[in-house]
Structures are given as structure tokens and as C-alpha cells.
C-alpha angles and dihedrals in degrees: 000000000000138000133224090275091057095252110153133205113206108219124197122190115219091193134026097247097054116118128213111252110263139193116238094218138013091257097044112123093199131068112217115236124197136223113252109198105166106078102075144301122343119220114234125182105210110225099211100038095035091220127129115231133180115226133184115223115252127213116269124213089274091052095250118126115257139183125204122218117199120214109294095015121137122203139185101227112201120226099198095235145077126206142194114222124207116263111275095029134105128189115231113207112211135173118255104249093230092059092050094046102039101032109019095241114146141175101237095200094044121202095031113196127227109193122220092247097050104121105187140076115302117241131190116222106216133182126202101222092169120103090238139051119285127205122216115197129207110263097017118135100258104173144342132246123216117195114224128191113215140182127230115227129192115242115222129187114240146115118299112211122208104240100171138030090260103118131131105062124245112035092011094143088070092219124133 
């Protein structure tokens, strides 16, 4: 996968049925990534009991593997791939707005960052914020990834002068 500037993401499937992340339209910033539930147990942090369990996806009525998240559960949903980003890029994992709106599934650390030197399978940390159970099916578009070019700056110790009247932290502009 490459952009107009020639930057390339090296994509490695970890299973035969994994699809390369794709953009829904020419102007889409995000590449949809899919849940891959067939390569082993999925870690779920149970909201009520506060324990972490490993579950194996079970077959749904349509025969596709599925996991069920109860209200308050968090899960590390595997994607079935790993990727190498170009130097100077990060991948920002974000929830697809339709999943958040229609089903109450969120990415609690949004955007989650995947660094260019991360060598392992990508996961999506999801939270069921709905008051009911949510099913995630194998192959469904679970999140989107937006590639972001960044700069590295050197941090230096020194004195920081107050140059505006913006002091006081959150809400410091005083505007409503």
C-alpha cells in the first residue's frame, strides 16, 4: 500500500483469509481493518468481574466465528496481520463511526497508536459501552487506521515563559 508521496506500508498476512486494509472512497482518510477471530484465543477483560479471560470464537448462525462482549467488557480484537510503516509515520487506530453510533462499540484509547517499529500482529482495543451484549463477527470491519506523518523534536530543559493569558489547564480559554 502506498500514498501519493510514494510512502509504502509493508503488509503481512498471518492467515490466508486476511484482507489488506482498504479505504471506502477515494477521499476517505481511514483504511478499514477487519476482525480476525480464527487464529486462537481472544483476550477479554470482563467489566463486572474485572478479570481477563481468553476465549475462542464460536460459530454464529451463519457459520462465521463470533465473540460476544457483555456490557463493560474490553477486548483485544486481532486483525490477522502485521505491518511495517515508513519511517516518520504512525498508524492511528480509530473506531468506525457507525459501530460507535449504532452498536456502542468504542476504542477507549482512541486514537490508539501503532509505531513504525512495532513488529507484531495489530490488535484493536475495543470497549462495549452499550448496556447490552455486542457480537463481533470474523471479517467484520472493526476499526479504521489513519496514517499520520510526524516529526521528532529534541526536548531541552529550560524556562517556559507565560506569553498569553492562557493559564489554568482544561477550559483555560474561558469560552463557552
